[in-house]
C-alpha positions as CSV (number, residue, x, y, z in Angstrom):
1,X,5.0,-12.3,14.0
2,X,8.4,-11.5,13.0
3,X,9.1,-10.7,9.7
4,X,10.7,-13.4,8.2
5,X,14.8,-11.2,7.1
6,X,16.3,-11.5,4.2
7,X,20.0,-10.6,2.7
8,X,20.0,-8.5,0.4
9,X,23.7,-8.5,-1.2
10,X,23.9,-6.2,-4.4
11,X,27.2,-4.0,-5.5
12,X,24.2,-2.1,-7.6
13,X,22.5,0.8,-5.7
14,X,19.4,1.1,-8.6
15,X,18.6,-2.7,-8.2
16,X,19.3,-3.5,-4.4
17,X,16.7,0.1,-3.8
18,X,14.0,-2.7,-6.2
19,X,14.3,-6.2,-4.8
20,X,14.5,-3.7,-1.3
21,X,11.8,-2.3,-2.4
22,X,9.4,-5.2,-3.7
23,X,10.5,-7.1,-0.3
24,X,9.5,-5.1,2.3
25,X,6.1,-3.6,0.3
26,X,6.0,-8.1,0.4
27,X,6.1,-8.0,3.9
28,X,10.1,-9.2,4.7
29,X,12.3,-7.0,6.7
30,X,15.4,-7.0,4.1
31,X,18.5,-6.0,5.3
32,X,21.2,-4.7,2.9
33,X,25.1,-5.0,1.6
34,X,27.1,-3.6,-1.1
35,X,30.1,-5.7,-0.9
36,X,32.0,-8.2,-0.4
37,X,33.2,-8.0,3.5
38,X,30.0,-6.5,4.0
39,X,27.7,-8.9,3.2
40,X,30.3,-11.6,4.6
41,X,29.8,-9.9,7.7
42,X,26.0,-9.3,8.1
43,X,25.6,-12.6,6.7
44,X,27.9,-14.6,9.3
45,X,26.4,-11.6,12.0
46,X,22.9,-11.3,11.5
47,X,20.1,-13.6,12.2
48,X,19.0,-14.2,9.0
49,X,15.8,-16.1,7.4
50,X,17.6,-15.9,2.9
51,X,20.3,-15.1,1.5
52,X,20.2,-12.4,-2.3
53,X,23.5,-12.6,-3.1
54,X,25.0,-11.1,-6.5
55,X,28.5,-12.7,-8.2
56,X,29.9,-10.2,-8.9
57,X,31.1,-7.5,-6.0
58,X,34.3,-4.7,-4.6
59,X,36.4,-7.0,-2.8
60,X,35.9,-10.1,-4.1
61,X,33.9,-13.2,-6.3
62,X,30.3,-13.8,-5.1
63,X,31.4,-17.3,-5.8
64,X,33.3,-17.3,-2.7
65,X,30.9,-15.9,-0.2
66,X,28.8,-18.6,-1.2
67,X,31.1,-20.8,-0.6
68,X,32.2,-18.5,2.9
69,X,29.2,-18.1,4.5
70,X,28.4,-22.3,3.7
71,X,30.9,-22.9,6.4
72,X,29.4,-20.6,8.4
73,X,26.0,-21.1,8.2
74,X,25.4,-24.6,6.5
75,X,21.1,-24.0,6.1
76,X,20.7,-21.2,5.2
77,X,18.7,-21.1,1.8
78,X,20.4,-18.9,-0.8
79,X,19.7,-17.5,-4.4
80,X,22.1,-15.8,-6.7
81,X,20.8,-13.1,-8.7
82,X,23.4,-12.4,-10.8
83,X,23.6,-11.6,-14.7
84,X,26.4,-14.5,-14.8
85,X,24.0,-16.2,-16.8
86,X,26.6,-19.5,-18.4
87,X,26.0,-22.7,-17.7
88,X,29.2,-23.0,-16.1
89,X,28.7,-20.3,-14.0
90,X,24.6,-21.8,-12.9
91,X,26.6,-25.0,-11.3
92,X,29.1,-23.9,-10.3
93,X,27.2,-21.4,-8.6
94,X,24.4,-24.4,-7.5
95,X,27.6,-27.2,-6.4
96,X,29.0,-24.9,-4.0
97,X,25.6,-25.1,-2.5
98,X,22.5,-22.3,-3.4
99,X,19.4,-23.1,-3.6
100,X,18.3,-21.3,-7.1
101,X,20.2,-19.4,-9.0
102,X,18.2,-15.9,-11.2
103,X,19.9,-14.3,-14.1
104,X,19.4,-10.8,-15.0
105,X,16.9,-8.5,-15.2
106,X,14.6,-11.1,-13.8
107,X,11.3,-9.0,-13.0
108,X,10.0,-8.7,-9.4
109,X,8.0,-11.8,-8.7
110,X,10.1,-13.9,-10.1
């Protein structure tokens, strides 16, 4: 059985590595992107089962990236992982099509 592929779009290399390592331990095949452009390219080009998306990215805003991904891949599950935990940010992320919204810091099990 093929491992599920999850794209982690996170600008902080340390946080990205923790998430990638946790996904690998759980048997997933993580892919990585650290910028808006790399995230958009990978999300639209790669075969994915899920996207974990930070909102603060070099080169663009994660909510804009989410909106563009929803046009290209409307059924791709997207979970936002971000430090932006204000109610307006959460509502906007979910309105734009995120399937869940997790605020940093978060536990690996979460």
